[in-house]
Predicted model as a PDB file, atoms N, CA, C, CB and O in Angstrom, pLDDT in the B-factor column:
MODEL        1                                                                  
ATOM      1  N   HIS A   1      96.727  54.880 124.841  1.00 48.00           N  
ATOM      2  CA  HIS A   1      97.052  54.335 123.557  1.00 48.00           C  
ATOM      3  C   HIS A   1      95.807  54.020 122.895  1.00 48.00           C  
ATOM      4  CB  HIS A   1      97.934  53.138 123.642  1.00 48.00           C  
ATOM      5  O   HIS A   1      94.830  53.780 123.604  1.00 48.00           O  
ATOM      6  N   ASP A   2      95.698  53.986 121.609  1.00 50.00           N  
ATOM      7  CA  ASP A   2      94.443  53.745 120.899  1.00 50.00           C  
ATOM      8  C   ASP A   2      94.335  52.265 120.480  1.00 50.00           C  
ATOM      9  CB  ASP A   2      94.341  54.671 119.655  1.00 50.00           C  
ATOM     10  O   ASP A   2      94.519  51.987 119.295  1.00 50.00           O  
ATOM     11  N   ARG A   3      94.060  51.334 121.337  1.00 56.00           N  
ATOM     12  CA  ARG A   3      93.960  49.975 121.145  1.00 56.00           C  
ATOM     13  C   ARG A   3      92.726  49.484 121.814  1.00 56.00           C  
ATOM     14  CB  ARG A   3      95.155  49.291 121.625  1.00 56.00           C  
ATOM     15  O   ARG A   3      92.317  49.999 122.854  1.00 56.00           O  
ATOM     16  N   SER A   4      92.105  48.452 121.199  1.00 56.00           N  
ATOM     17  CA  SER A   4      90.929  47.847 121.840  1.00 56.00           C  
ATOM     18  C   SER A   4      91.126  46.302 121.695  1.00 56.00           C  
ATOM     19  CB  SER A   4      89.525  48.364 121.154  1.00 56.00           C  
ATOM     20  O   SER A   4      91.765  45.829 120.755  1.00 56.00           O  
ATOM     21  N   ALA A   5      90.554  45.550 122.656  1.00 63.00           N  
ATOM     22  CA  ALA A   5      90.640  44.104 122.625  1.00 63.00           C  
ATOM     23  C   ALA A   5      89.373  43.567 122.084  1.00 63.00           C  
ATOM     24  CB  ALA A   5      90.927  43.524 123.995  1.00 63.00           C  
ATOM     25  O   ALA A   5      88.312  44.098 122.413  1.00 63.00           O  
ATOM     26  N   ALA A   6      89.399  42.525 121.255  1.00 69.00           N  
ATOM     27  CA  ALA A   6      88.297  41.944 120.652  1.00 69.00           C  
ATOM     28  C   ALA A   6      87.301  41.137 121.559  1.00 69.00           C  
ATOM     29  CB  ALA A   6      88.800  41.118 119.640  1.00 69.00           C  
ATOM     30  O   ALA A   6      86.085  41.090 121.377  1.00 69.00           O  
ATOM     31  N   ARG A   7      87.992  40.512 122.558  1.00 84.00           N  
ATOM     32  CA  ARG A   7      87.175  39.657 123.469  1.00 84.00           C  
ATOM     33  C   ARG A   7      87.511  39.952 125.014  1.00 84.00           C  
ATOM     34  CB  ARG A   7      87.456  38.098 123.123  1.00 84.00           C  
ATOM     35  O   ARG A   7      88.524  40.526 125.413  1.00 84.00           O  
ATOM     36  N   ALA A   8      86.534  39.481 125.751  1.00 85.00           N  
ATOM     37  CA  ALA A   8      86.703  39.808 127.238  1.00 85.00           C  
ATOM     38  C   ALA A   8      87.975  39.230 127.724  1.00 85.00           C  
ATOM     39  CB  ALA A   8      85.517  39.251 128.120  1.00 85.00           C  
ATOM     40  O   ALA A   8      88.661  39.923 128.475  1.00 85.00           O  
ATOM     41  N   ARG A   9      88.393  37.990 127.373  1.00 88.00           N  
ATOM     42  CA  ARG A   9      89.638  37.348 127.754  1.00 88.00           C  
ATOM     43  C   ARG A   9      90.872  38.214 127.405  1.00 88.00           C  
ATOM     44  CB  ARG A   9      89.741  35.987 127.068  1.00 88.00           C  
ATOM     45  O   ARG A   9      91.818  38.302 128.188  1.00 88.00           O  
ATOM     46  N   GLN A  10      90.842  38.857 126.208  1.00 91.00           N  
ATOM     47  CA  GLN A  10      91.877  39.658 125.699  1.00 91.00           C  
ATOM     48  C   GLN A  10      91.914  40.975 126.633  1.00 91.00           C  
ATOM     49  CB  GLN A  10      91.618  39.976 124.127  1.00 91.00           C  
ATOM     50  O   GLN A  10      92.972  41.442 127.054  1.00 91.00           O  
ATOM     51  N   VAL A  11      90.791  41.457 126.879  1.00 92.00           N  
ATOM     52  CA  VAL A  11      90.703  42.647 127.736  1.00 92.00           C  
ATOM     53  C   VAL A  11      91.410  42.362 129.112  1.00 92.00           C  
ATOM     54  CB  VAL A  11      89.174  43.054 127.955  1.00 92.00           C  
ATOM     55  O   VAL A  11      92.232  43.142 129.594  1.00 92.00           O  
ATOM     56  N   GLN A  12      91.038  41.212 129.694  1.00 94.00           N  
ATOM     57  CA  GLN A  12      91.665  40.835 130.906  1.00 94.00           C  
ATOM     58  C   GLN A  12      93.232  40.625 130.803  1.00 94.00           C  
ATOM     59  CB  GLN A  12      91.003  39.589 131.384  1.00 94.00           C  
ATOM     60  O   GLN A  12      94.016  41.044 131.653  1.00 94.00           O  
ATOM     61  N   ALA A  13      93.593  39.937 129.679  1.00 93.00           N  
ATOM     62  CA  ALA A  13      95.049  39.781 129.516  1.00 93.00           C  
ATOM     63  C   ALA A  13      95.857  41.083 129.312  1.00 93.00           C  
ATOM     64  CB  ALA A  13      95.298  38.893 128.356  1.00 93.00           C  
ATOM     65  O   ALA A  13      96.962  41.233 129.834  1.00 93.00           O  
ATOM     66  N   ILE A  14      95.286  41.992 128.558  1.00 93.00           N  
ATOM     67  CA  ILE A  14      95.996  43.342 128.418  1.00 93.00           C  
ATOM     68  C   ILE A  14      96.050  44.050 129.745  1.00 93.00           C  
ATOM     69  CB  ILE A  14      95.269  44.279 127.371  1.00 93.00           C  
ATOM     70  O   ILE A  14      97.090  44.607 130.098  1.00 93.00           O  
ATOM     71  N   ALA A  15      94.955  44.048 130.500  1.00 95.00           N  
ATOM     72  CA  ALA A  15      95.000  44.879 131.802  1.00 95.00           C  
ATOM     73  C   ALA A  15      95.860  44.126 132.750  1.00 95.00           C  
ATOM     74  CB  ALA A  15      93.530  45.132 132.464  1.00 95.00           C  
ATOM     75  O   ALA A  15      96.537  44.779 133.543  1.00 95.00           O  
ATOM     76  N   ASP A  16      95.916  42.747 132.763  1.00 96.00           N  
ATOM     77  CA  ASP A  16      96.891  42.074 133.586  1.00 96.00           C  
ATOM     78  C   ASP A  16      98.323  42.411 133.286  1.00 96.00           C  
ATOM     79  CB  ASP A  16      96.714  40.652 133.462  1.00 96.00           C  
ATOM     80  O   ASP A  16      99.179  42.578 134.155  1.00 96.00           O  
ATOM     81  N   GLY A  17      98.532  42.504 131.910  1.00 96.00           N  
ATOM     82  CA  GLY A  17      99.929  42.706 131.441  1.00 96.00           C  
ATOM     83  C   GLY A  17     100.404  44.121 131.866  1.00 96.00           C  
ATOM     84  O   GLY A  17     101.543  44.321 132.287  1.00 96.00           O  
ATOM     85  N   VAL A  18      99.433  45.123 131.729  1.00 95.00           N  
ATOM     86  CA  VAL A  18      99.745  46.417 132.212  1.00 95.00           C  
ATOM     87  C   VAL A  18     100.108  46.535 133.673  1.00 95.00           C  
ATOM     88  CB  VAL A  18      98.658  47.251 131.950  1.00 95.00           C  
ATOM     89  O   VAL A  18     101.090  47.134 134.111  1.00 95.00           O  
ATOM     90  N   GLU A  19      99.169  45.870 134.389  1.00 97.00           N  
ATOM     91  CA  GLU A  19      99.386  45.801 135.839  1.00 97.00           C  
ATOM     92  C   GLU A  19     100.753  45.212 136.215  1.00 97.00           C  
ATOM     93  CB  GLU A  19      98.289  44.974 136.479  1.00 97.00           C  
ATOM     94  O   GLU A  19     101.532  45.783 136.979  1.00 97.00           O  
ATOM     95  N   MET A  20     100.973  44.112 135.667  1.00 97.00           N  
ATOM     96  CA  MET A  20     102.277  43.291 136.012  1.00 97.00           C  
ATOM     97  C   MET A  20     103.498  44.184 135.554  1.00 97.00           C  
ATOM     98  CB  MET A  20     102.318  41.748 135.194  1.00 97.00           C  
ATOM     99  O   MET A  20     104.501  44.194 136.268  1.00 97.00           O  
ATOM    100  N   ALA A  21     103.463  44.869 134.493  1.00 96.00           N  
ATOM    101  CA  ALA A  21     104.588  45.641 134.000  1.00 96.00           C  
ATOM    102  C   ALA A  21     104.759  46.733 134.944  1.00 96.00           C  
ATOM    103  CB  ALA A  21     104.396  46.158 132.572  1.00 96.00           C  
ATOM    104  O   ALA A  21     105.902  47.034 135.287  1.00 96.00           O  
ATOM    105  N   LEU A  22     103.714  47.384 135.419  1.00 96.00           N  
ATOM    106  CA  LEU A  22     103.872  48.560 136.330  1.00 96.00           C  
ATOM    107  C   LEU A  22     104.292  48.111 137.740  1.00 96.00           C  
ATOM    108  CB  LEU A  22     102.531  49.377 136.413  1.00 96.00           C  
ATOM    109  O   LEU A  22     105.017  48.817 138.441  1.00 96.00           O  
ATOM    110  N   LYS A  23     103.808  46.901 138.143  1.00 97.00           N  
ATOM    111  CA  LYS A  23     104.183  46.345 139.456  1.00 97.00           C  
ATOM    112  C   LYS A  23     105.699  46.131 139.480  1.00 97.00           C  
ATOM    113  CB  LYS A  23     103.419  44.990 139.744  1.00 97.00           C  
ATOM    114  O   LYS A  23     106.369  46.427 140.470  1.00 97.00           O  
ATOM    115  N   ALA A  24     106.245  45.586 138.317  1.00 97.00           N  
ATOM    116  CA  ALA A  24     107.684  45.389 138.240  1.00 97.00           C  
ATOM    117  C   ALA A  24     108.492  46.730 138.474  1.00 97.00           C  
ATOM    118  CB  ALA A  24     108.031  44.786 136.853  1.00 97.00           C  
ATOM    119  O   ALA A  24     109.658  46.737 138.869  1.00 97.00           O  
ATOM    120  N   LYS A  25     107.804  47.784 138.210  1.00 95.00           N  
ATOM    121  CA  LYS A  25     108.519  48.998 138.470  1.00 95.00           C  
ATOM    122  C   LYS A  25     107.991  49.744 139.754  1.00 95.00           C  
ATOM    123  CB  LYS A  25     108.414  49.899 137.239  1.00 95.00           C  
ATOM    124  O   LYS A  25     108.179  50.947 139.940  1.00 95.00           O  
ATOM    125  N   LYS A  26     107.365  48.981 140.557  1.00 97.00           N  
ATOM    126  CA  LYS A  26     106.809  49.325 141.895  1.00 97.00           C  
ATOM    127  C   LYS A  26     105.763  50.365 141.849  1.00 97.00           C  
ATOM    128  CB  LYS A  26     107.879  49.788 142.807  1.00 97.00           C  
ATOM    129  O   LYS A  26     105.669  51.211 142.738  1.00 97.00           O  
ATOM    130  N   VAL A  27     104.950  50.316 140.794  1.00 96.00           N  
ATOM    131  CA  VAL A  27     103.809  51.226 140.614  1.00 96.00           C  
ATOM    132  C   VAL A  27     102.506  50.255 140.719  1.00 96.00           C  
ATOM    133  CB  VAL A  27     103.912  52.062 139.119  1.00 96.00           C  
ATOM    134  O   VAL A  27     102.384  49.279 139.979  1.00 96.00           O  
ATOM    135  N   ARG A  28     101.664  50.567 141.582  1.00 97.00           N  
ATOM    136  CA  ARG A  28     100.553  49.794 141.889  1.00 97.00           C  
ATOM    137  C   ARG A  28      99.255  50.636 141.734  1.00 97.00           C  
ATOM    138  CB  ARG A  28     100.706  49.232 143.278  1.00 97.00           C  
ATOM    139  O   ARG A  28      99.255  51.822 142.064  1.00 97.00           O  
ATOM    140  N   PRO A  29      98.157  50.033 141.238  1.00 97.00           N  
ATOM    141  CA  PRO A  29      96.873  50.741 141.083  1.00 97.00           C  
ATOM    142  C   PRO A  29      96.339  51.091 142.418  1.00 97.00           C  
ATOM    143  CB  PRO A  29      95.849  49.907 140.315  1.00 97.00           C  
ATOM    144  O   PRO A  29      96.517  50.338 143.376  1.00 97.00           O  
ATOM    145  N   THR A  30      95.666  52.252 142.520  1.00 97.00           N  
ATOM    146  CA  THR A  30      94.948  52.534 143.785  1.00 97.00           C  
ATOM    147  C   THR A  30      93.558  51.853 143.690  1.00 97.00           C  
ATOM    148  CB  THR A  30      94.804  54.127 144.041  1.00 97.00           C  
ATOM    149  O   THR A  30      92.981  51.522 144.726  1.00 97.00           O  
ATOM    150  N   HIS A  31      93.017  51.640 142.491  1.00 97.00           N  
ATOM    151  CA  HIS A  31      91.703  51.028 142.367  1.00 97.00           C  
ATOM    152  C   HIS A  31      91.722  50.292 140.985  1.00 97.00           C  
ATOM    153  CB  HIS A  31      90.507  52.138 142.473  1.00 97.00           C  
ATOM    154  O   HIS A  31      92.297  50.784 140.015  1.00 97.00           O  
ATOM    155  N   VAL A  32      91.063  49.084 140.938  1.00 97.00           N  
ATOM    156  CA  VAL A  32      90.790  48.478 139.712  1.00 97.00           C  
ATOM    157  C   VAL A  32      89.223  48.171 139.651  1.00 97.00           C  
ATOM    158  CB  VAL A  32      91.680  47.190 139.554  1.00 97.00           C  
ATOM    159  O   VAL A  32      88.622  47.779 140.651  1.00 97.00           O  
ATOM    160  N   GLU A  33      88.609  48.368 138.443  1.00 96.00           N  
ATOM    161  CA  GLU A  33      87.194  48.135 138.258  1.00 96.00           C  
ATOM    162  C   GLU A  33      86.979  47.386 137.005  1.00 96.00           C  
ATOM    163  CB  GLU A  33      86.416  49.419 138.241  1.00 96.00           C  
ATOM    164  O   GLU A  33      87.665  47.646 136.017  1.00 96.00           O  
ATOM    165  N   GLY A  34      86.056  46.457 136.984  1.00 95.00           N  
ATOM    166  CA  GLY A  34      85.560  45.819 135.815  1.00 95.00           C  
ATOM    167  C   GLY A  34      86.312  44.557 135.383  1.00 95.00           C  
ATOM    168  O   GLY A  34      86.068  44.101 134.266  1.00 95.00           O  
ATOM    169  N   HIS A  35      87.192  43.965 136.165  1.00 93.00           N  
ATOM    170  CA  HIS A  35      87.966  42.896 135.771  1.00 93.00           C  
ATOM    171  C   HIS A  35      87.102  41.678 135.562  1.00 93.00           C  
ATOM    172  CB  HIS A  35      89.022  42.655 136.747  1.00 93.00           C  
ATOM    173  O   HIS A  35      87.373  40.891 134.656  1.00 93.00           O  
ATOM    174  N   ASP A  36      86.056  41.489 136.379  1.00 90.00           N  
ATOM    175  CA  ASP A  36      85.144  40.300 136.309  1.00 90.00           C  
ATOM    176  C   ASP A  36      84.426  40.253 135.067  1.00 90.00           C  
ATOM    177  CB  ASP A  36      84.154  40.281 137.414  1.00 90.00           C  
ATOM    178  O   ASP A  36      84.372  39.197 134.438  1.00 90.00           O  
ATOM    179  N   LYS A  37      83.793  41.448 134.598  1.00 89.00           N  
ATOM    180  CA  LYS A  37      82.992  41.409 133.449  1.00 89.00           C  
ATOM    181  C   LYS A  37      83.868  41.557 132.132  1.00 89.00           C  
ATOM    182  CB  LYS A  37      81.934  42.509 133.558  1.00 89.00           C  
ATOM    183  O   LYS A  37      83.594  40.992 131.073  1.00 89.00           O  
ATOM    184  N   ALA A  38      84.944  42.381 132.334  1.00 89.00           N  
ATOM    185  CA  ALA A  38      85.926  42.533 131.232  1.00 89.00           C  
ATOM    186  C   ALA A  38      85.392  43.085 129.924  1.00 89.00           C  
ATOM    187  CB  ALA A  38      86.535  41.230 130.950  1.00 89.00           C  
ATOM    188  O   ALA A  38      85.930  42.770 128.863  1.00 89.00           O  
ATOM    189  N   GLU A  39      84.335  43.911 129.972  1.00 91.00           N  
ATOM    190  CA  GLU A  39      83.938  44.736 128.863  1.00 91.00           C  
ATOM    191  C   GLU A  39      84.823  46.025 128.866  1.00 91.00           C  
ATOM    192  CB  GLU A  39      82.399  45.079 128.956  1.00 91.00           C  
ATOM    193  O   GLU A  39      85.210  46.568 127.831  1.00 91.00           O  
ATOM    194  N   TRP A  40      85.099  46.453 130.103  1.00 94.00           N  
ATOM    195  CA  TRP A  40      85.821  47.745 130.325  1.00 94.00           C  
ATOM    196  C   TRP A  40      86.596  47.600 131.640  1.00 94.00           C  
ATOM    197  CB  TRP A  40      84.804  49.012 130.384  1.00 94.00           C  
ATOM    198  O   TRP A  40      85.976  47.660 132.702  1.00 94.00           O  
ATOM    199  N   ILE A  41      87.852  47.421 131.619  1.00 96.00           N  
ATOM    200  CA  ILE A  41      88.648  47.484 132.862  1.00 96.00           C  
ATOM    201  C   ILE A  41      89.342  48.795 133.067  1.00 96.00           C  
ATOM    202  CB  ILE A  41      89.666  46.404 132.875  1.00 96.00           C  
ATOM    203  O   ILE A  41      90.052  49.281 132.186  1.00 96.00           O  
ATOM    204  N   LEU A  42      89.143  49.364 134.214  1.00 96.00           N  
ATOM    205  CA  LEU A  42      89.799  50.551 134.563  1.00 96.00           C  
ATOM    206  C   LEU A  42      90.787  50.455 135.589  1.00 96.00           C  
ATOM    207  CB  LEU A  42      88.909  51.469 134.927  1.00 96.00           C  
ATOM    208  O   LEU A  42      90.429  50.038 136.691  1.00 96.00           O  
ATOM    209  N   LEU A  43      92.107  50.815 135.372  1.00 97.00           N  
ATOM    210  CA  LEU A  43      93.219  50.774 136.335  1.00 97.00           C  
ATOM    211  C   LEU A  43      93.468  52.099 136.667  1.00 97.00           C  
ATOM    212  CB  LEU A  43      94.466  50.110 135.839  1.00 97.00           C  
ATOM    213  O   LEU A  43      93.883  52.843 135.778  1.00 97.00           O  
ATOM    214  N   ASP A  44      93.266  52.583 137.940  1.00 97.00           N  
ATOM    215  CA  ASP A  44      93.494  53.978 138.426  1.00 97.00           C  
ATOM    216  C   ASP A  44      94.803  54.005 139.207  1.00 97.00           C  
ATOM    217  CB  ASP A  44      92.288  54.490 139.342  1.00 97.00           C  
ATOM    218  O   ASP A  44      94.950  53.372 140.252  1.00 97.00           O  
ATOM    219  N   TYR A  45      95.731  54.752 138.663  1.00 96.00           N  
ATOM    220  CA  TYR A  45      97.090  54.868 139.301  1.00 96.00           C  
ATOM    221  C   TYR A  45      97.205  56.274 139.884  1.00 96.00           C  
ATOM    222  CB  TYR A  45      98.283  54.593 138.243  1.00 96.00           C  
ATOM    223  O   TYR A  45      98.317  56.777 140.042  1.00 96.00           O  
ATOM    224  N   SER A  46      96.052  56.939 140.216  1.00 94.00           N  
ATOM    225  CA  SER A  46      96.036  58.317 140.859  1.00 94.00           C  
ATOM    226  C   SER A  46      96.477  59.345 139.878  1.00 94.00           C  
ATOM    227  CB  SER A  46      96.962  58.387 142.118  1.00 94.00           C  
ATOM    228  O   SER A  46      95.648  60.183 139.523  1.00 94.00           O  
ATOM    229  N   SER A  47      97.695  59.380 139.394  1.00 89.00           N  
ATOM    230  CA  SER A  47      98.221  60.349 138.415  1.00 89.00           C  
ATOM    231  C   SER A  47      97.897  60.054 137.020  1.00 89.00           C  
ATOM    232  CB  SER A  47      99.650  60.447 138.520  1.00 89.00           C  
ATOM    233  O   SER A  47      98.053  60.909 136.148  1.00 89.00           O  
ATOM    234  N   PHE A  48      97.416  58.789 136.751  1.00 89.00           N  
ATOM    235  CA  PHE A  48      96.995  58.467 135.413  1.00 89.00           C  
ATOM    236  C   PHE A  48      95.973  57.236 135.521  1.00 89.00           C  
ATOM    237  CB  PHE A  48      98.288  58.127 134.484  1.00 89.00           C  
ATOM    238  O   PHE A  48      95.911  56.512 136.515  1.00 89.00           O  
ATOM    239  N   VAL A  49      95.245  57.102 134.466  1.00 90.00           N  
ATOM    240  CA  VAL A  49      94.231  56.053 134.397  1.00 90.00           C  
ATOM    241  C   VAL A  49      94.403  55.205 133.113  1.00 90.00           C  
ATOM    242  CB  VAL A  49      92.812  56.681 134.447  1.00 90.00           C  
ATOM    243  O   VAL A  49      94.718  55.768 132.065  1.00 90.00           O  
ATOM    244  N   VAL A  50      94.212  53.912 133.161  1.00 92.00           N  
ATOM    245  CA  VAL A  50      94.378  53.030 132.022  1.00 92.00           C  
ATOM    246  C   VAL A  50      92.956  52.482 131.800  1.00 92.00           C  
ATOM    247  CB  VAL A  50      95.489  51.860 132.280  1.00 92.00           C  
ATOM    248  O   VAL A  50      92.305  52.010 132.731  1.00 92.00           O  
ATOM    249  N   HIS A  51      92.500  52.558 130.551  1.00 91.00           N  
ATOM    250  CA  HIS A  51      91.154  51.986 130.168  1.00 91.00           C  
ATOM    251  C   HIS A  51      91.556  50.978 129.141  1.00 91.00           C  
ATOM    252  CB  HIS A  51      90.055  53.101 129.583  1.00 91.00           C  
ATOM    253  O   HIS A  51      92.309  51.222 128.199  1.00 91.00           O  
ATOM    254  N   VAL A  52      90.938  49.710 129.422  1.00 92.00           N  
ATOM    255  CA  VAL A  52      91.021  48.596 128.379  1.00 92.00           C  
ATOM    256  C   VAL A  52      89.660  48.139 128.179  1.00 92.00           C  
ATOM    257  CB  VAL A  52      91.952  47.373 128.802  1.00 92.00           C  
ATOM    258  O   VAL A  52      88.991  47.779 129.147  1.00 92.00           O  
ATOM    259  N   MET A  53      89.162  48.123 126.908  1.00 91.00           N  
ATOM    260  CA  MET A  53      87.812  47.791 126.615  1.00 91.00           C  
ATOM    261  C   MET A  53      87.697  47.086 125.308  1.00 91.00           C  
ATOM    262  CB  MET A  53      86.975  48.993 126.624  1.00 91.00           C  
ATOM    263  O   MET A  53      88.624  47.081 124.498  1.00 91.00           O  
ATOM    264  N   THR A  54      86.523  46.474 125.097  1.00 90.00           N  
ATOM    265  CA  THR A  54      86.181  45.884 123.879  1.00 90.00           C  
ATOM    266  C   THR A  54      85.796  46.965 122.879  1.00 90.00           C  
ATOM    267  CB  THR A  54      85.083  44.891 124.075  1.00 90.00           C  
ATOM    268  O   THR A  54      85.423  48.066 123.283  1.00 90.00           O  
ATOM    269  N   PRO A  55      85.883  46.661 121.517  1.00 88.00           N  
ATOM    270  CA  PRO A  55      85.484  47.733 120.583  1.00 88.00           C  
ATOM    271  C   PRO A  55      84.038  48.237 120.777  1.00 88.00           C  
ATOM    272  CB  PRO A  55      85.643  47.238 119.162  1.00 88.00           C  
ATOM    273  O   PRO A  55      83.747  49.426 120.644  1.00 88.00           O  
ATOM    274  N   ARG A  56      83.151  47.281 121.096  1.00 90.00           N  
ATOM    275  CA  ARG A  56      81.725  47.630 121.235  1.00 90.00           C  
ATOM    276  C   ARG A  56      81.504  48.676 122.384  1.00 90.00           C  
ATOM    277  CB  ARG A  56      80.885  46.326 121.517  1.00 90.00           C  
ATOM    278  O   ARG A  56      80.782  49.663 122.239  1.00 90.00           O  
ATOM    279  N   THR A  57      82.169  48.387 123.510  1.00 91.00           N  
ATOM    280  CA  THR A  57      82.114  49.333 124.647  1.00 91.00           C  
ATOM    281  C   THR A  57      82.842  50.561 124.343  1.00 91.00           C  
ATOM    282  CB  THR A  57      82.672  48.733 125.898  1.00 91.00           C  
ATOM    283  O   THR A  57      82.409  51.624 124.789  1.00 91.00           O  
ATOM    284  N   ARG A  58      83.923  50.532 123.616  1.00 88.00           N  
ATOM    285  CA  ARG A  58      84.650  51.807 123.301  1.00 88.00           C  
ATOM    286  C   ARG A  58      83.822  52.732 122.425  1.00 88.00           C  
ATOM    287  CB  ARG A  58      85.991  51.509 122.590  1.00 88.00           C  
ATOM    288  O   ARG A  58      83.766  53.943 122.635  1.00 88.00           O  
ATOM    289  N   ALA A  59      83.170  52.110 121.420  1.00 89.00           N  
ATOM    290  CA  ALA A  59      82.319  52.850 120.569  1.00 89.00           C  
ATOM    291  C   ALA A  59      81.130  53.453 121.275  1.00 89.00           C  
ATOM    292  CB  ALA A  59      81.876  52.005 119.491  1.00 89.00           C  
ATOM    293  O   ALA A  59      80.767  54.592 120.983  1.00 89.00           O  
ATOM    294  N   PHE A  60      80.481  52.706 122.231  1.00 92.00           N  
ATOM    295  CA  PHE A  60      79.363  53.115 122.915  1.00 92.00           C  
ATOM    296  C   PHE A  60      79.669  54.364 123.807  1.00 92.00           C  
ATOM    297  CB  PHE A  60      78.847  51.969 123.709  1.00 92.00           C  
ATOM    298  O   PHE A  60      78.924  55.344 123.811  1.00 92.00           O  
ATOM    299  N   TYR A  61      80.774  54.277 124.541  1.00 90.00           N  
ATOM    300  CA  TYR A  61      81.128  55.422 125.438  1.00 90.00           C  
ATOM    301  C   TYR A  61      81.785  56.478 124.747  1.00 90.00           C  
ATOM    302  CB  TYR A  61      81.987  55.015 126.542  1.00 90.00           C  
ATOM    303  O   TYR A  61      81.623  57.634 125.139  1.00 90.00           O  
ATOM    304  N   ASP A  62      82.572  56.201 123.678  1.00 90.00           N  
ATOM    305  CA  ASP A  62      83.226  57.260 122.899  1.00 90.00           C  
ATOM    306  C   ASP A  62      84.082  58.203 123.715  1.00 90.00           C  
ATOM    307  CB  ASP A  62      82.202  58.051 122.183  1.00 90.00           C  
ATOM    308  O   ASP A  62      83.936  59.420 123.598  1.00 90.00           O  
ATOM    309  N   LEU A  63      84.978  57.671 124.545  1.00 83.00           N  
ATOM    310  CA  LEU A  63      85.764  58.482 125.434  1.00 83.00           C  
ATOM    311  C   LEU A  63      86.676  59.448 124.723  1.00 83.00           C  
ATOM    312  CB  LEU A  63      86.554  57.623 126.313  1.00 83.00           C  
ATOM    313  O   LEU A  63      87.038  60.486 125.277  1.00 83.00           O  
ATOM    314  N   GLU A  64      87.061  59.115 123.474  1.00 81.00           N  
ATOM    315  CA  GLU A  64      87.970  60.036 122.671  1.00 81.00           C  
ATOM    316  C   GLU A  64      87.179  61.360 122.408  1.00 81.00           C  
ATOM    317  CB  GLU A  64      88.435  59.334 121.232  1.00 81.00           C  
ATOM    318  O   GLU A  64      87.789  62.428 122.355  1.00 81.00           O  
ATOM    319  N   ARG A  65      85.847  61.295 122.246  1.00 86.00           N  
ATOM    320  CA  ARG A  65      85.101  62.496 122.071  1.00 86.00           C  
ATOM    321  C   ARG A  65      85.038  63.306 123.384  1.00 86.00           C  
ATOM    322  CB  ARG A  65      83.710  62.162 121.570  1.00 86.00           C  
ATOM    323  O   ARG A  65      85.261  64.517 123.373  1.00 86.00           O  
ATOM    324  N   LEU A  66      84.747  62.665 124.469  1.00 83.00           N  
ATOM    325  CA  LEU A  66      84.634  63.321 125.751  1.00 83.00           C  
ATOM    326  C   LEU A  66      85.964  63.998 126.226  1.00 83.00           C  
ATOM    327  CB  LEU A  66      84.174  62.301 126.776  1.00 83.00           C  
ATOM    328  O   LEU A  66      86.009  65.089 126.793  1.00 83.00           O  
ATOM    329  N   TRP A  67      87.055  63.200 125.917  1.00 80.00           N  
ATOM    330  CA  TRP A  67      88.338  63.711 126.440  1.00 80.00           C  
ATOM    331  C   TRP A  67      89.217  64.151 125.363  1.00 80.00           C  
ATOM    332  CB  TRP A  67      89.046  62.690 127.252  1.00 80.00           C  
ATOM    333  O   TRP A  67      90.432  64.192 125.557  1.00 80.00           O  
ATOM    334  N   GLY A  68      88.661  64.511 124.151  1.00 80.00           N  
ATOM    335  CA  GLY A  68      89.465  64.895 123.008  1.00 80.00           C  
ATOM    336  C   GLY A  68      90.511  66.014 123.216  1.00 80.00           C  
ATOM    337  O   GLY A  68      91.556  66.038 122.565  1.00 80.00           O  
ATOM    338  N   GLY A  69      90.194  66.936 124.142  1.00 83.00           N  
ATOM    339  CA  GLY A  69      91.073  67.999 124.364  1.00 83.00           C  
ATOM    340  C   GLY A  69      92.165  67.713 125.426  1.00 83.00           C  
ATOM    341  O   GLY A  69      93.011  68.571 125.682  1.00 83.00           O  
ATOM    342  N   ALA A  70      92.149  66.548 126.022  1.00 81.00           N  
ATOM    343  CA  ALA A  70      92.954  66.237 127.106  1.00 81.00           C  
ATOM    344  C   ALA A  70      94.382  65.988 126.537  1.00 81.00           C  
ATOM    345  CB  ALA A  70      92.378  65.027 127.889  1.00 81.00           C  
ATOM    346  O   ALA A  70      94.571  65.629 125.375  1.00 81.00           O  
ATOM    347  N   LYS A  71      95.365  66.205 127.440  1.00 79.00           N  
ATOM    348  CA  LYS A  71      96.752  65.954 127.063  1.00 79.00           C  
ATOM    349  C   LYS A  71      96.934  64.431 126.853  1.00 79.00           C  
ATOM    350  CB  LYS A  71      97.745  66.506 128.167  1.00 79.00           C  
ATOM    351  O   LYS A  71      96.471  63.612 127.647  1.00 79.00           O  
ATOM    352  N   ARG A  72      97.610  64.102 125.778  1.00 75.00           N  
ATOM    353  CA  ARG A  72      97.831  62.643 125.534  1.00 75.00           C  
ATOM    354  C   ARG A  72      99.333  62.351 125.784  1.00 75.00           C  
ATOM    355  CB  ARG A  72      97.399  62.218 124.021  1.00 75.00           C  
ATOM    356  O   ARG A  72     100.242  63.113 125.454  1.00 75.00           O  
ATOM    357  N   LEU A  73      99.476  61.233 126.367  1.00 75.00           N  
ATOM    358  CA  LEU A  73     100.854  60.767 126.645  1.00 75.00           C  
ATOM    359  C   LEU A  73     101.137  59.476 125.918  1.00 75.00           C  
ATOM    360  CB  LEU A  73     101.078  60.572 128.155  1.00 75.00           C  
ATOM    361  O   LEU A  73     100.329  58.549 125.965  1.00 75.00           O  
ATOM    362  N   GLU A  74     102.305  59.395 125.224  1.00 78.00           N  
ATOM    363  CA  GLU A  74     102.612  58.150 124.475  1.00 78.00           C  
ATOM    364  C   GLU A  74     103.478  57.324 125.562  1.00 78.00           C  
ATOM    365  CB  GLU A  74     103.467  58.461 122.981  1.00 78.00           C  
ATOM    366  O   GLU A  74     104.353  57.818 126.273  1.00 78.00           O  
ATOM    367  N   VAL A  75     103.103  56.089 125.555  1.00 74.00           N  
ATOM    368  CA  VAL A  75     103.814  55.105 126.508  1.00 74.00           C  
ATOM    369  C   VAL A  75     104.775  54.284 125.555  1.00 74.00           C  
ATOM    370  CB  VAL A  75     102.696  54.062 127.352  1.00 74.00           C  
ATOM    371  O   VAL A  75     104.294  53.788 124.537  1.00 74.00           O  
ATOM    372  N   THR A  76     106.016  54.137 125.828  1.00 76.00           N  
ATOM    373  CA  THR A  76     106.977  53.328 125.175  1.00 76.00           C  
ATOM    374  C   THR A  76     107.539  52.292 125.979  1.00 76.00           C  
ATOM    375  CB  THR A  76     107.992  54.092 124.683  1.00 76.00           C  
ATOM    376  O   THR A  76     107.615  52.434 127.200  1.00 76.00           O  
ATOM    377  N   GLY A  77     107.968  51.187 125.356  1.00 65.00           N  
ATOM    378  CA  GLY A  77     108.638  50.153 126.180  1.00 65.00           C  
ATOM    379  C   GLY A  77     107.758  49.168 126.693  1.00 65.00           C  
ATOM    380  O   GLY A  77     108.195  48.255 127.394  1.00 65.00           O  
TER     381      GLY A  77                                                      
ENDMDL                                                                          
END                                                                             
């Protein structure tokens, strides 16, 4: 989904919310990176990856350019 968090605390809250919602469905990440710094948190669920980052970090790494041709999935609910 194309959303960025303005502050580190928001990045953590969004990542925590994603993790809690998926845990409720018995889906747990195999790996989590970046929670302490909270500029970019990566939640790896093996079959998909969730990136939550600040706008500055998002602009710097420009993942949309790198992965522009990748299949996009819309998440609802």
